[in-house]
C-alpha positions as CSV (number, residue, x, y, z in Angstrom):
1,M,-17.5,-13.5,-115.1
2,W,-18.8,-16.9,-114.2
3,L,-16.5,-18.1,-111.2
4,N,-17.2,-21.3,-109.8
5,I,-19.4,-20.4,-107.0
6,K,-20.6,-23.7,-105.5
7,R,-17.1,-24.1,-104.5
8,Q,-16.4,-20.6,-103.3
9,P,-19.9,-19.5,-101.5
10,S,-17.9,-17.0,-100.0
11,L,-17.9,-14.9,-103.0
12,L,-21.7,-15.6,-103.6
13,F,-22.0,-13.7,-100.2
14,L,-19.5,-10.7,-101.5
15,M,-21.3,-10.1,-104.9
16,A,-24.5,-10.0,-102.5
17,V,-22.7,-7.3,-100.0
18,A,-21.0,-5.5,-103.5
19,Y,-24.8,-5.5,-104.7
20,R,-26.6,-4.1,-101.1
21,G,-23.6,-1.4,-101.0
22,S,-24.2,0.0,-104.9
23,M,-27.3,1.3,-102.8
24,C,-25.2,3.8,-100.9
25,K,-23.1,5.5,-102.8
26,K,-20.8,5.9,-100.3
27,L,-19.5,3.2,-99.1
28,E,-19.8,1.4,-103.0
29,N,-16.4,2.0,-103.7
30,T,-15.1,0.3,-100.1
31,Y,-17.4,-2.6,-101.2
32,F,-16.0,-3.3,-105.0
33,Q,-12.2,-2.6,-103.4
34,L,-12.6,-5.8,-100.8
35,Y,-14.7,-7.6,-103.7
36,D,-11.5,-6.8,-106.1
37,I,-9.0,-7.7,-103.0
38,T,-11.1,-10.9,-102.0
39,I,-10.7,-12.1,-105.7
40,T,-7.1,-11.0,-106.4
41,N,-5.8,-12.6,-103.3
42,T,-7.3,-15.9,-104.6
43,Y,-5.7,-15.9,-107.9
44,Y,-2.6,-15.4,-106.5
45,Q,-3.0,-18.1,-103.6
46,K,-4.2,-20.9,-106.0
47,K,-1.2,-19.9,-108.6
48,Q,1.4,-20.1,-105.6
49,E,0.0,-23.4,-104.4
50,L,0.3,-25.0,-107.6
51,T,3.8,-23.3,-108.0
52,M,4.4,-24.9,-105.2
53,A,3.3,-28.5,-106.2
54,K,5.7,-28.3,-109.0
55,I,8.7,-27.4,-106.9
56,F,7.9,-30.2,-104.4
57,P,5.9,-33.1,-106.0
58,V,3.7,-34.9,-103.3
59,K,5.7,-38.0,-103.2
60,E,8.3,-36.4,-101.5
61,W,6.4,-34.9,-99.0
62,L,4.4,-38.4,-98.0
63,D,8.0,-40.0,-98.7
64,I,6.5,-42.9,-100.8
């Protein structure tokens, strides 16, 4: 699963944290849960932005 890491450096950081967390069995689940939540939130946020862009075109916002 390759994501565009250059545009989202925080994902690279989270992946490093998740990898480090896997060494500590106690914290492993927490790290990966946070990672999954971040991915999901980003996906739905982008999807919502695209939907909003379709409903309200930019020309209407700028009154062109």
